[in-house]
mmCIF file of the N, C-alpha and C atoms, coordinates in Angstrom:
data_MODEL
# 
_entry.id   MODEL 
# 
loop_
_atom_site.group_PDB 
_atom_site.id 
_atom_site.type_symbol 
_atom_site.label_atom_id 
_atom_site.label_alt_id 
_atom_site.label_comp_id 
_atom_site.label_asym_id 
_atom_site.label_entity_id 
_atom_site.label_seq_id 
_atom_site.pdbx_PDB_ins_code 
_atom_site.Cartn_x 
_atom_site.Cartn_y 
_atom_site.Cartn_z 
_atom_site.occupancy 
_atom_site.B_iso_or_equiv 
_atom_site.pdbx_formal_charge 
_atom_site.auth_seq_id 
_atom_site.auth_comp_id 
_atom_site.auth_asym_id 
_atom_site.auth_atom_id 
_atom_site.pdbx_PDB_model_num 
ATOM 1   N N  . UNK A 1 1  ? 36.513  -81.754 -0.933 1.00 0.00 ? 1  UNK A N  1 
ATOM 2   C CA . UNK A 1 1  ? 36.751  -80.798 -0.042 1.00 0.00 ? 1  UNK A CA 1 
ATOM 3   C C  . UNK A 1 1  ? 35.482  -80.174 0.489  1.00 0.00 ? 1  UNK A C  1 
ATOM 4   N N  . UNK A 1 2  ? 35.434  -79.935 1.905  1.00 0.00 ? 2  UNK A N  1 
ATOM 5   C CA . UNK A 1 2  ? 34.250  -79.370 2.372  1.00 0.00 ? 2  UNK A CA 1 
ATOM 6   C C  . UNK A 1 2  ? 34.317  -77.798 2.347  1.00 0.00 ? 2  UNK A C  1 
ATOM 7   N N  . UNK A 1 3  ? 33.115  -77.287 2.100  1.00 0.00 ? 3  UNK A N  1 
ATOM 8   C CA . UNK A 1 3  ? 33.076  -75.848 2.130  1.00 0.00 ? 3  UNK A CA 1 
ATOM 9   C C  . UNK A 1 3  ? 32.202  -75.365 3.349  1.00 0.00 ? 3  UNK A C  1 
ATOM 10  N N  . UNK A 1 4  ? 32.223  -74.105 3.584  1.00 0.00 ? 4  UNK A N  1 
ATOM 11  C CA . UNK A 1 4  ? 31.504  -73.608 4.725  1.00 0.00 ? 4  UNK A CA 1 
ATOM 12  C C  . UNK A 1 4  ? 30.000  -73.716 4.388  1.00 0.00 ? 4  UNK A C  1 
ATOM 13  N N  . UNK A 1 5  ? 29.133  -73.627 5.477  1.00 0.00 ? 5  UNK A N  1 
ATOM 14  C CA . UNK A 1 5  ? 27.695  -73.771 5.296  1.00 0.00 ? 5  UNK A CA 1 
ATOM 15  C C  . UNK A 1 5  ? 27.192  -72.802 4.356  1.00 0.00 ? 5  UNK A C  1 
ATOM 16  N N  . UNK A 1 6  ? 26.203  -73.159 3.607  1.00 0.00 ? 6  UNK A N  1 
ATOM 17  C CA . UNK A 1 6  ? 25.461  -72.214 2.657  1.00 0.00 ? 6  UNK A CA 1 
ATOM 18  C C  . UNK A 1 6  ? 24.086  -72.051 3.329  1.00 0.00 ? 6  UNK A C  1 
ATOM 19  N N  . UNK A 1 7  ? 23.385  -71.074 2.809  1.00 0.00 ? 7  UNK A N  1 
ATOM 20  C CA . UNK A 1 7  ? 22.065  -70.811 3.390  1.00 0.00 ? 7  UNK A CA 1 
ATOM 21  C C  . UNK A 1 7  ? 21.153  -71.917 3.218  1.00 0.00 ? 7  UNK A C  1 
ATOM 22  N N  . UNK A 1 8  ? 21.344  -72.688 2.202  1.00 0.00 ? 8  UNK A N  1 
ATOM 23  C CA . UNK A 1 8  ? 20.420  -73.890 1.984  1.00 0.00 ? 8  UNK A CA 1 
ATOM 24  C C  . UNK A 1 8  ? 20.587  -74.982 2.980  1.00 0.00 ? 8  UNK A C  1 
ATOM 25  N N  . UNK A 1 9  ? 21.686  -74.992 3.752  1.00 0.00 ? 9  UNK A N  1 
ATOM 26  C CA . UNK A 1 9  ? 21.911  -76.043 4.762  1.00 0.00 ? 9  UNK A CA 1 
ATOM 27  C C  . UNK A 1 9  ? 21.949  -75.466 6.160  1.00 0.00 ? 9  UNK A C  1 
ATOM 28  N N  . UNK A 1 10 ? 21.671  -74.177 6.323  1.00 0.00 ? 10 UNK A N  1 
ATOM 29  C CA . UNK A 1 10 ? 21.754  -73.527 7.567  1.00 0.00 ? 10 UNK A CA 1 
ATOM 30  C C  . UNK A 1 10 ? 20.651  -74.125 8.531  1.00 0.00 ? 10 UNK A C  1 
ATOM 31  N N  . UNK A 1 11 ? 20.923  -74.286 9.753  1.00 0.00 ? 11 UNK A N  1 
ATOM 32  C CA . UNK A 1 11 ? 19.830  -74.732 10.691 1.00 0.00 ? 11 UNK A CA 1 
ATOM 33  C C  . UNK A 1 11 ? 18.993  -73.547 11.111 1.00 0.00 ? 11 UNK A C  1 
ATOM 34  N N  . UNK A 1 12 ? 17.803  -73.641 11.257 1.00 0.00 ? 12 UNK A N  1 
ATOM 35  C CA . UNK A 1 12 ? 16.935  -72.606 11.791 1.00 0.00 ? 12 UNK A CA 1 
ATOM 36  C C  . UNK A 1 12 ? 17.292  -72.189 13.201 1.00 0.00 ? 12 UNK A C  1 
ATOM 37  N N  . UNK A 1 13 ? 17.351  -70.880 13.416 1.00 0.00 ? 13 UNK A N  1 
ATOM 38  C CA . UNK A 1 13 ? 17.618  -70.371 14.825 1.00 0.00 ? 13 UNK A CA 1 
ATOM 39  C C  . UNK A 1 13 ? 16.235  -70.363 15.518 1.00 0.00 ? 13 UNK A C  1 
ATOM 40  N N  . UNK A 1 14 ? 15.206  -70.145 14.713 1.00 0.00 ? 14 UNK A N  1 
ATOM 41  C CA . UNK A 1 14 ? 13.870  -70.020 15.321 1.00 0.00 ? 14 UNK A CA 1 
ATOM 42  C C  . UNK A 1 14 ? 12.789  -70.995 14.536 1.00 0.00 ? 14 UNK A C  1 
ATOM 43  N N  . UNK A 1 15 ? 12.073  -71.735 15.322 1.00 0.00 ? 15 UNK A N  1 
ATOM 44  C CA . UNK A 1 15 ? 11.129  -72.741 14.676 1.00 0.00 ? 15 UNK A CA 1 
ATOM 45  C C  . UNK A 1 15 ? 9.737   -72.326 15.335 1.00 0.00 ? 15 UNK A C  1 
ATOM 46  N N  . UNK A 1 16 ? 8.668   -72.157 14.513 1.00 0.00 ? 16 UNK A N  1 
ATOM 47  C CA . UNK A 1 16 ? 7.336   -71.937 15.005 1.00 0.00 ? 16 UNK A CA 1 
ATOM 48  C C  . UNK A 1 16 ? 6.575   -73.174 14.739 1.00 0.00 ? 16 UNK A C  1 
ATOM 49  N N  . UNK A 1 17 ? 5.845   -73.605 15.846 1.00 0.00 ? 17 UNK A N  1 
ATOM 50  C CA . UNK A 1 17 ? 5.162   -74.820 15.707 1.00 0.00 ? 17 UNK A CA 1 
ATOM 51  C C  . UNK A 1 17 ? 3.864   -74.576 14.948 1.00 0.00 ? 17 UNK A C  1 
ATOM 52  N N  . UNK A 1 18 ? 3.134   -75.746 14.665 1.00 0.00 ? 18 UNK A N  1 
ATOM 53  C CA . UNK A 1 18 ? 1.860   -75.730 13.919 1.00 0.00 ? 18 UNK A CA 1 
ATOM 54  C C  . UNK A 1 18 ? 0.782   -74.669 14.488 1.00 0.00 ? 18 UNK A C  1 
ATOM 55  N N  . UNK A 1 19 ? -0.081  -74.253 13.619 1.00 0.00 ? 19 UNK A N  1 
ATOM 56  C CA . UNK A 1 19 ? -1.155  -73.386 14.005 1.00 0.00 ? 19 UNK A CA 1 
ATOM 57  C C  . UNK A 1 19 ? -2.108  -74.271 14.672 1.00 0.00 ? 19 UNK A C  1 
ATOM 58  N N  . UNK A 1 20 ? -2.580  -73.683 15.838 1.00 0.00 ? 20 UNK A N  1 
ATOM 59  C CA . UNK A 1 20 ? -3.695  -74.353 16.676 1.00 0.00 ? 20 UNK A CA 1 
ATOM 60  C C  . UNK A 1 20 ? -4.736  -73.356 16.937 1.00 0.00 ? 20 UNK A C  1 
ATOM 61  N N  . UNK A 1 21 ? -5.994  -73.772 17.033 1.00 0.00 ? 21 UNK A N  1 
ATOM 62  C CA . UNK A 1 21 ? -7.075  -72.867 17.345 1.00 0.00 ? 21 UNK A CA 1 
ATOM 63  C C  . UNK A 1 21 ? -7.475  -72.902 18.758 1.00 0.00 ? 21 UNK A C  1 
ATOM 64  N N  . UNK A 1 22 ? -6.859  -73.788 19.601 1.00 0.00 ? 22 UNK A N  1 
ATOM 65  C CA . UNK A 1 22 ? -7.178  -73.870 20.988 1.00 0.00 ? 22 UNK A CA 1 
ATOM 66  C C  . UNK A 1 22 ? -6.351  -73.006 21.915 1.00 0.00 ? 22 UNK A C  1 
ATOM 67  N N  . UNK A 1 23 ? -5.555  -72.019 21.326 1.00 0.00 ? 23 UNK A N  1 
ATOM 68  C CA . UNK A 1 23 ? -4.656  -71.167 22.031 1.00 0.00 ? 23 UNK A CA 1 
ATOM 69  C C  . UNK A 1 23 ? -4.535  -69.924 21.278 1.00 0.00 ? 23 UNK A C  1 
ATOM 70  N N  . UNK A 1 24 ? -4.315  -68.775 22.010 1.00 0.00 ? 24 UNK A N  1 
ATOM 71  C CA . UNK A 1 24 ? -3.978  -67.535 21.250 1.00 0.00 ? 24 UNK A CA 1 
ATOM 72  C C  . UNK A 1 24 ? -2.456  -67.556 20.924 1.00 0.00 ? 24 UNK A C  1 
ATOM 73  N N  . UNK A 1 25 ? -1.706  -68.406 21.436 1.00 0.00 ? 25 UNK A N  1 
ATOM 74  C CA . UNK A 1 25 ? -0.275  -68.381 21.173 1.00 0.00 ? 25 UNK A CA 1 
ATOM 75  C C  . UNK A 1 25 ? 0.160   -69.458 20.172 1.00 0.00 ? 25 UNK A C  1 
ATOM 76  N N  . UNK A 1 26 ? 1.278   -69.247 19.688 1.00 0.00 ? 26 UNK A N  1 
ATOM 77  C CA . UNK A 1 26 ? 2.037   -70.337 18.826 1.00 0.00 ? 26 UNK A CA 1 
ATOM 78  C C  . UNK A 1 26 ? 3.306   -70.657 19.632 1.00 0.00 ? 26 UNK A C  1 
ATOM 79  N N  . UNK A 1 27 ? 3.544   -71.916 19.715 1.00 0.00 ? 27 UNK A N  1 
ATOM 80  C CA . UNK A 1 27 ? 4.870   -72.277 20.332 1.00 0.00 ? 27 UNK A CA 1 
ATOM 81  C C  . UNK A 1 27 ? 5.924   -71.957 19.439 1.00 0.00 ? 27 UNK A C  1 
ATOM 82  N N  . UNK A 1 28 ? 7.117   -71.354 20.002 1.00 0.00 ? 28 UNK A N  1 
ATOM 83  C CA . UNK A 1 28 ? 8.189   -70.830 19.267 1.00 0.00 ? 28 UNK A CA 1 
ATOM 84  C C  . UNK A 1 28 ? 9.421   -71.363 19.939 1.00 0.00 ? 28 UNK A C  1 
ATOM 85  N N  . UNK A 1 29 ? 10.344  -72.091 19.158 1.00 0.00 ? 29 UNK A N  1 
ATOM 86  C CA . UNK A 1 29 ? 11.556  -72.578 19.772 1.00 0.00 ? 29 UNK A CA 1 
ATOM 87  C C  . UNK A 1 29 ? 12.625  -71.686 19.300 1.00 0.00 ? 29 UNK A C  1 
ATOM 88  N N  . UNK A 1 30 ? 13.433  -71.271 20.202 1.00 0.00 ? 30 UNK A N  1 
ATOM 89  C CA . UNK A 1 30 ? 14.695  -70.395 19.993 1.00 0.00 ? 30 UNK A CA 1 
ATOM 90  C C  . UNK A 1 30 ? 15.860  -71.219 20.231 1.00 0.00 ? 30 UNK A C  1 
ATOM 91  N N  . UNK A 1 31 ? 16.760  -71.359 19.299 1.00 0.00 ? 31 UNK A N  1 
ATOM 92  C CA . UNK A 1 31 ? 18.002  -72.102 19.537 1.00 0.00 ? 31 UNK A CA 1 
ATOM 93  C C  . UNK A 1 31 ? 18.684  -71.741 20.747 1.00 0.00 ? 31 UNK A C  1 
ATOM 94  N N  . UNK A 1 32 ? 18.943  -72.700 21.637 1.00 0.00 ? 32 UNK A N  1 
ATOM 95  C CA . UNK A 1 32 ? 19.598  -72.494 22.873 1.00 0.00 ? 32 UNK A CA 1 
ATOM 96  C C  . UNK A 1 32 ? 18.763  -72.011 23.947 1.00 0.00 ? 32 UNK A C  1 
ATOM 97  N N  . UNK A 1 33 ? 17.454  -71.834 23.762 1.00 0.00 ? 33 UNK A N  1 
ATOM 98  C CA . UNK A 1 33 ? 16.497  -71.322 24.734 1.00 0.00 ? 33 UNK A CA 1 
ATOM 99  C C  . UNK A 1 33 ? 15.232  -72.179 24.903 1.00 0.00 ? 33 UNK A C  1 
ATOM 100 N N  . UNK A 1 34 ? 14.982  -73.096 24.115 1.00 0.00 ? 34 UNK A N  1 
ATOM 101 C CA . UNK A 1 34 ? 13.857  -73.887 24.168 1.00 0.00 ? 34 UNK A CA 1 
ATOM 102 C C  . UNK A 1 34 ? 12.552  -73.330 23.667 1.00 0.00 ? 34 UNK A C  1 
ATOM 103 N N  . UNK A 1 35 ? 11.438  -73.912 23.934 1.00 0.00 ? 35 UNK A N  1 
ATOM 104 C CA . UNK A 1 35 ? 10.052  -73.456 23.431 1.00 0.00 ? 35 UNK A CA 1 
ATOM 105 C C  . UNK A 1 35 ? 9.455   -72.522 24.351 1.00 0.00 ? 35 UNK A C  1 
ATOM 106 N N  . UNK A 1 36 ? 8.795   -71.583 23.678 1.00 0.00 ? 36 UNK A N  1 
ATOM 107 C CA . UNK A 1 36 ? 8.058   -70.437 24.504 1.00 0.00 ? 36 UNK A CA 1 
ATOM 108 C C  . UNK A 1 36 ? 6.698   -70.317 23.762 1.00 0.00 ? 36 UNK A C  1 
ATOM 109 N N  . UNK A 1 37 ? 5.580   -70.067 24.530 1.00 0.00 ? 37 UNK A N  1 
ATOM 110 C CA . UNK A 1 37 ? 4.302   -69.618 23.831 1.00 0.00 ? 37 UNK A CA 1 
ATOM 111 C C  . UNK A 1 37 ? 4.290   -68.195 23.621 1.00 0.00 ? 37 UNK A C  1 
ATOM 112 N N  . UNK A 1 38 ? 4.165   -67.691 22.475 1.00 0.00 ? 38 UNK A N  1 
ATOM 113 C CA . UNK A 1 38 ? 4.159   -66.286 22.127 1.00 0.00 ? 38 UNK A CA 1 
ATOM 114 C C  . UNK A 1 38 ? 3.056   -65.886 21.345 1.00 0.00 ? 38 UNK A C  1 
ATOM 115 N N  . UNK A 1 39 ? 2.491   -64.651 21.593 1.00 0.00 ? 39 UNK A N  1 
ATOM 116 C CA . UNK A 1 39 ? 1.467   -64.067 20.773 1.00 0.00 ? 39 UNK A CA 1 
ATOM 117 C C  . UNK A 1 39 ? 2.033   -63.267 19.675 1.00 0.00 ? 39 UNK A C  1 
ATOM 118 N N  . UNK A 1 40 ? 1.327   -62.761 18.736 1.00 0.00 ? 40 UNK A N  1 
ATOM 119 C CA . UNK A 1 40 ? 1.937   -62.037 17.630 1.00 0.00 ? 40 UNK A CA 1 
ATOM 120 C C  . UNK A 1 40 ? 2.672   -60.724 18.028 1.00 0.00 ? 40 UNK A C  1 
ATOM 121 N N  . UNK A 1 41 ? 2.144   -60.074 19.106 1.00 0.00 ? 41 UNK A N  1 
ATOM 122 C CA . UNK A 1 41 ? 2.852   -58.868 19.592 1.00 0.00 ? 41 UNK A CA 1 
ATOM 123 C C  . UNK A 1 41 ? 4.203   -59.088 20.253 1.00 0.00 ? 41 UNK A C  1 
ATOM 124 N N  . UNK A 1 42 ? 4.309   -60.304 20.665 1.00 0.00 ? 42 UNK A N  1 
ATOM 125 C CA . UNK A 1 42 ? 5.539   -60.740 21.418 1.00 0.00 ? 42 UNK A CA 1 
ATOM 126 C C  . UNK A 1 42 ? 6.631   -61.384 20.510 1.00 0.00 ? 42 UNK A C  1 
ATOM 127 N N  . UNK A 1 43 ? 6.276   -61.801 19.440 1.00 0.00 ? 43 UNK A N  1 
ATOM 128 C CA . UNK A 1 43 ? 7.181   -62.641 18.539 1.00 0.00 ? 43 UNK A CA 1 
ATOM 129 C C  . UNK A 1 43 ? 8.443   -61.824 18.114 1.00 0.00 ? 43 UNK A C  1 
ATOM 130 N N  . UNK A 1 44 ? 8.172   -60.698 17.365 1.00 0.00 ? 44 UNK A N  1 
ATOM 131 C CA . UNK A 1 44 ? 9.299   -59.947 16.800 1.00 0.00 ? 44 UNK A CA 1 
ATOM 132 C C  . UNK A 1 44 ? 10.232  -59.401 17.866 1.00 0.00 ? 44 UNK A C  1 
ATOM 133 N N  . UNK A 1 45 ? 9.707   -58.773 19.004 1.00 0.00 ? 45 UNK A N  1 
ATOM 134 C CA . UNK A 1 45 ? 10.566  -58.299 19.984 1.00 0.00 ? 45 UNK A CA 1 
ATOM 135 C C  . UNK A 1 45 ? 11.387  -59.395 20.693 1.00 0.00 ? 45 UNK A C  1 
ATOM 136 N N  . UNK A 1 46 ? 10.866  -60.633 20.834 1.00 0.00 ? 46 UNK A N  1 
ATOM 137 C CA . UNK A 1 46 ? 11.670  -61.661 21.425 1.00 0.00 ? 46 UNK A CA 1 
ATOM 138 C C  . UNK A 1 46 ? 12.697  -62.187 20.458 1.00 0.00 ? 46 UNK A C  1 
ATOM 139 N N  . UNK A 1 47 ? 12.360  -62.190 19.157 1.00 0.00 ? 47 UNK A N  1 
ATOM 140 C CA . UNK A 1 47 ? 13.419  -62.684 18.162 1.00 0.00 ? 47 UNK A CA 1 
ATOM 141 C C  . UNK A 1 47 ? 14.628  -61.593 18.240 1.00 0.00 ? 47 UNK A C  1 
ATOM 142 N N  . UNK A 1 48 ? 14.254  -60.351 18.241 1.00 0.00 ? 48 UNK A N  1 
ATOM 143 C CA . UNK A 1 48 ? 15.297  -59.285 18.221 1.00 0.00 ? 48 UNK A CA 1 
ATOM 144 C C  . UNK A 1 48 ? 16.062  -59.237 19.637 1.00 0.00 ? 48 UNK A C  1 
ATOM 145 N N  . UNK A 1 49 ? 15.494  -59.677 20.692 1.00 0.00 ? 49 UNK A N  1 
ATOM 146 C CA . UNK A 1 49 ? 16.147  -59.711 22.037 1.00 0.00 ? 49 UNK A CA 1 
ATOM 147 C C  . UNK A 1 49 ? 17.151  -60.780 21.982 1.00 0.00 ? 49 UNK A C  1 
ATOM 148 N N  . UNK A 1 50 ? 16.774  -62.007 21.480 1.00 0.00 ? 50 UNK A N  1 
ATOM 149 C CA . UNK A 1 50 ? 17.765  -63.161 21.442 1.00 0.00 ? 50 UNK A CA 1 
ATOM 150 C C  . UNK A 1 50 ? 18.729  -63.219 20.298 1.00 0.00 ? 50 UNK A C  1 
ATOM 151 N N  . UNK A 1 51 ? 18.315  -62.648 19.134 1.00 0.00 ? 51 UNK A N  1 
ATOM 152 C CA . UNK A 1 51 ? 19.061  -62.667 17.973 1.00 0.00 ? 51 UNK A CA 1 
ATOM 153 C C  . UNK A 1 51 ? 19.012  -61.239 17.319 1.00 0.00 ? 51 UNK A C  1 
ATOM 154 N N  . UNK A 1 52 ? 19.719  -60.267 17.831 1.00 0.00 ? 52 UNK A N  1 
ATOM 155 C CA . UNK A 1 52 ? 19.585  -58.962 17.312 1.00 0.00 ? 52 UNK A CA 1 
ATOM 156 C C  . UNK A 1 52 ? 19.870  -58.715 15.782 1.00 0.00 ? 52 UNK A C  1 
ATOM 157 N N  . UNK A 1 53 ? 20.688  -59.602 15.198 1.00 0.00 ? 53 UNK A N  1 
ATOM 158 C CA . UNK A 1 53 ? 21.028  -59.344 13.825 1.00 0.00 ? 53 UNK A CA 1 
ATOM 159 C C  . UNK A 1 53 ? 20.110  -60.204 12.847 1.00 0.00 ? 53 UNK A C  1 
ATOM 160 N N  . UNK A 1 54 ? 19.202  -61.013 13.435 1.00 0.00 ? 54 UNK A N  1 
ATOM 161 C CA . UNK A 1 54 ? 18.395  -61.933 12.714 1.00 0.00 ? 54 UNK A CA 1 
ATOM 162 C C  . UNK A 1 54 ? 17.085  -61.225 12.055 1.00 0.00 ? 54 UNK A C  1 
ATOM 163 N N  . UNK A 1 55 ? 16.911  -61.390 10.826 1.00 0.00 ? 55 UNK A N  1 
ATOM 164 C CA . UNK A 1 55 ? 15.726  -60.838 10.208 1.00 0.00 ? 55 UNK A CA 1 
ATOM 165 C C  . UNK A 1 55 ? 14.548  -61.889 10.507 1.00 0.00 ? 55 UNK A C  1 
ATOM 166 N N  . UNK A 1 56 ? 13.508  -61.568 11.143 1.00 0.00 ? 56 UNK A N  1 
ATOM 167 C CA . UNK A 1 56 ? 12.423  -62.361 11.491 1.00 0.00 ? 56 UNK A CA 1 
ATOM 168 C C  . UNK A 1 56 ? 11.772  -62.991 10.216 1.00 0.00 ? 56 UNK A C  1 
ATOM 169 N N  . UNK A 1 57 ? 11.914  -62.407 9.083  1.00 0.00 ? 57 UNK A N  1 
ATOM 170 C CA . UNK A 1 57 ? 11.307  -62.876 7.851  1.00 0.00 ? 57 UNK A CA 1 
ATOM 171 C C  . UNK A 1 57 ? 12.281  -63.758 6.976  1.00 0.00 ? 57 UNK A C  1 
ATOM 172 N N  . UNK A 1 58 ? 13.439  -64.099 7.583  1.00 0.00 ? 58 UNK A N  1 
ATOM 173 C CA . UNK A 1 58 ? 14.350  -64.842 6.874  1.00 0.00 ? 58 UNK A CA 1 
ATOM 174 C C  . UNK A 1 58 ? 13.909  -66.340 6.767  1.00 0.00 ? 58 UNK A C  1 
ATOM 175 N N  . UNK A 1 59 ? 13.426  -66.888 5.654  1.00 0.00 ? 59 UNK A N  1 
ATOM 176 C CA . UNK A 1 59 ? 12.890  -68.215 5.658  1.00 0.00 ? 59 UNK A CA 1 
ATOM 177 C C  . UNK A 1 59 ? 13.773  -69.372 5.885  1.00 0.00 ? 59 UNK A C  1 
ATOM 178 N N  . UNK A 1 60 ? 15.072  -69.032 5.907  1.00 0.00 ? 60 UNK A N  1 
ATOM 179 C CA . UNK A 1 60 ? 16.014  -70.123 6.184  1.00 0.00 ? 60 UNK A CA 1 
ATOM 180 C C  . UNK A 1 60 ? 16.283  -70.243 7.596  1.00 0.00 ? 60 UNK A C  1 
ATOM 181 N N  . UNK A 1 61 ? 16.399  -69.108 8.269  1.00 0.00 ? 61 UNK A N  1 
ATOM 182 C CA . UNK A 1 61 ? 16.815  -69.096 9.731  1.00 0.00 ? 61 UNK A CA 1 
ATOM 183 C C  . UNK A 1 61 ? 15.569  -69.060 10.663 1.00 0.00 ? 61 UNK A C  1 
ATOM 184 N N  . UNK A 1 62 ? 14.357  -68.726 10.082 1.00 0.00 ? 62 UNK A N  1 
ATOM 185 C CA . UNK A 1 62 ? 13.113  -68.754 10.788 1.00 0.00 ? 62 UNK A CA 1 
ATOM 186 C C  . UNK A 1 62 ? 12.185  -69.624 10.080 1.00 0.00 ? 62 UNK A C  1 
ATOM 187 N N  . UNK A 1 63 ? 11.851  -70.781 10.637 1.00 0.00 ? 63 UNK A N  1 
ATOM 188 C CA . UNK A 1 63 ? 11.056  -71.706 9.910  1.00 0.00 ? 63 UNK A CA 1 
ATOM 189 C C  . UNK A 1 63 ? 9.711   -71.913 10.628 1.00 0.00 ? 63 UNK A C  1 
ATOM 190 N N  . UNK A 1 64 ? 8.646   -71.792 9.842  1.00 0.00 ? 64 UNK A N  1 
ATOM 191 C CA . UNK A 1 64 ? 7.277   -71.820 10.279 1.00 0.00 ? 64 UNK A CA 1 
ATOM 192 C C  . UNK A 1 64 ? 6.837   -73.297 9.842  1.00 0.00 ? 64 UNK A C  1 
ATOM 193 N N  . UNK A 1 65 ? 6.273   -74.035 10.781 1.00 0.00 ? 65 UNK A N  1 
ATOM 194 C CA . UNK A 1 65 ? 5.744   -75.380 10.417 1.00 0.00 ? 65 UNK A CA 1 
ATOM 195 C C  . UNK A 1 65 ? 4.688   -75.253 9.333  1.00 0.00 ? 65 UNK A C  1 
ATOM 196 N N  . UNK A 1 66 ? 3.759   -74.202 9.575  1.00 0.00 ? 66 UNK A N  1 
ATOM 197 C CA . UNK A 1 66 ? 2.628   -74.054 8.596  1.00 0.00 ? 66 UNK A CA 1 
ATOM 198 C C  . UNK A 1 66 ? 2.151   -72.617 8.794  1.00 0.00 ? 66 UNK A C  1 
ATOM 199 N N  . UNK A 1 67 ? 1.295   -72.100 7.915  1.00 0.00 ? 67 UNK A N  1 
ATOM 200 C CA . UNK A 1 67 ? 0.705   -70.840 7.922  1.00 0.00 ? 67 UNK A CA 1 
ATOM 201 C C  . UNK A 1 67 ? 1.576   -69.722 8.479  1.00 0.00 ? 67 UNK A C  1 
ATOM 202 N N  . UNK A 1 68 ? 2.596   -69.385 7.782  1.00 0.00 ? 68 UNK A N  1 
ATOM 203 C CA . UNK A 1 68 ? 3.592   -68.322 8.146  1.00 0.00 ? 68 UNK A CA 1 
ATOM 204 C C  . UNK A 1 68 ? 2.774   -67.044 8.426  1.00 0.00 ? 68 UNK A C  1 
ATOM 205 N N  . UNK A 1 69 ? 3.303   -66.382 9.528  1.00 0.00 ? 69 UNK A N  1 
ATOM 206 C CA . UNK A 1 69 ? 2.770   -65.111 10.026 1.00 0.00 ? 69 UNK A CA 1 
ATOM 207 C C  . UNK A 1 69 ? 1.297   -65.139 10.414 1.00 0.00 ? 69 UNK A C  1 
ATOM 208 N N  . UNK A 1 70 ? 0.678   -66.255 10.595 1.00 0.00 ? 70 UNK A N  1 
ATOM 209 C CA . UNK A 1 70 ? -0.730  -66.311 11.001 1.00 0.00 ? 70 UNK A CA 1 
ATOM 210 C C  . UNK A 1 70 ? -0.729  -66.771 12.562 1.00 0.00 ? 70 UNK A C  1 
ATOM 211 N N  . UNK A 1 71 ? -1.606  -66.082 13.193 1.00 0.00 ? 71 UNK A N  1 
ATOM 212 C CA . UNK A 1 71 ? -1.718  -66.398 14.570 1.00 0.00 ? 71 UNK A CA 1 
ATOM 213 C C  . UNK A 1 71 ? -3.225  -66.635 14.917 1.00 0.00 ? 71 UNK A C  1 
ATOM 214 N N  . UNK A 1 72 ? -3.472  -67.532 15.839 1.00 0.00 ? 72 UNK A N  1 
ATOM 215 C CA . UNK A 1 72 ? -4.861  -67.772 16.223 1.00 0.00 ? 72 UNK A CA 1 
ATOM 216 C C  . UNK A 1 72 ? -5.599  -66.511 16.650 1.00 0.00 ? 72 UNK A C  1 
ATOM 217 N N  . UNK A 1 73 ? -6.845  -66.396 16.343 1.00 0.00 ? 73 UNK A N  1 
ATOM 218 C CA . UNK A 1 73 ? -7.675  -65.158 16.638 1.00 0.00 ? 73 UNK A CA 1 
ATOM 219 C C  . UNK A 1 73 ? -7.841  -65.104 18.122 1.00 0.00 ? 73 UNK A C  1 
ATOM 220 N N  . UNK A 1 74 ? -7.793  -64.036 18.686 1.00 0.00 ? 74 UNK A N  1 
ATOM 221 C CA . UNK A 1 74 ? -8.022  -63.818 20.101 1.00 0.00 ? 74 UNK A CA 1 
ATOM 222 C C  . UNK A 1 74 ? -8.483  -62.466 20.353 1.00 0.00 ? 74 UNK A C  1 
ATOM 223 N N  . UNK A 1 75 ? -9.432  -62.289 21.323 1.00 0.00 ? 75 UNK A N  1 
ATOM 224 C CA . UNK A 1 75 ? -9.969  -61.033 21.673 1.00 0.00 ? 75 UNK A CA 1 
ATOM 225 C C  . UNK A 1 75 ? -9.905  -60.784 23.096 1.00 0.00 ? 75 UNK A C  1 
ATOM 226 N N  . UNK A 1 76 ? -9.442  -59.508 23.434 1.00 0.00 ? 76 UNK A N  1 
ATOM 227 C CA . UNK A 1 76 ? -9.256  -59.263 24.871 1.00 0.00 ? 76 UNK A CA 1 
ATOM 228 C C  . UNK A 1 76 ? -10.523 -59.690 25.699 1.00 0.00 ? 76 UNK A C  1 
ATOM 229 N N  . UNK A 1 77 ? -10.165 -60.261 26.876 1.00 0.00 ? 77 UNK A N  1 
ATOM 230 C CA . UNK A 1 77 ? -11.206 -60.799 27.662 1.00 0.00 ? 77 UNK A CA 1 
ATOM 231 C C  . UNK A 1 77 ? -11.422 -62.255 27.587 1.00 0.00 ? 77 UNK A C  1 
ATOM 232 N N  . UNK A 1 78 ? -10.923 -62.862 26.468 1.00 0.00 ? 78 UNK A N  1 
ATOM 233 C CA . UNK A 1 78 ? -11.019 -64.307 26.354 1.00 0.00 ? 78 UNK A CA 1 
ATOM 234 C C  . UNK A 1 78 ? -9.867  -64.941 27.219 1.00 0.00 ? 78 UNK A C  1 
ATOM 235 N N  . UNK A 1 79 ? -10.128 -66.240 27.658 1.00 0.00 ? 79 UNK A N  1 
ATOM 236 C CA . UNK A 1 79 ? -9.266  -66.957 28.474 1.00 0.00 ? 79 UNK A CA 1 
ATOM 237 C C  . UNK A 1 79 ? -8.114  -67.483 27.595 1.00 0.00 ? 79 UNK A C  1 
# 
């Protein structure tokens, strides 16, 4: 008999692509919305906009490819 999904088998609603040093952004995929380049200051507001009840630190529903919560360094004025 099948049971309902458990947290161990839940599909991520948010996926963050690998860390890259050639951009100030990380690519972020939101279920049903596709990929978006986001900076650290944009990430949590966008998560809350699309998924108001989602905890951005939930490791099951928010999957980081690598280096969780790290963003490429960037300084104002850089391209």
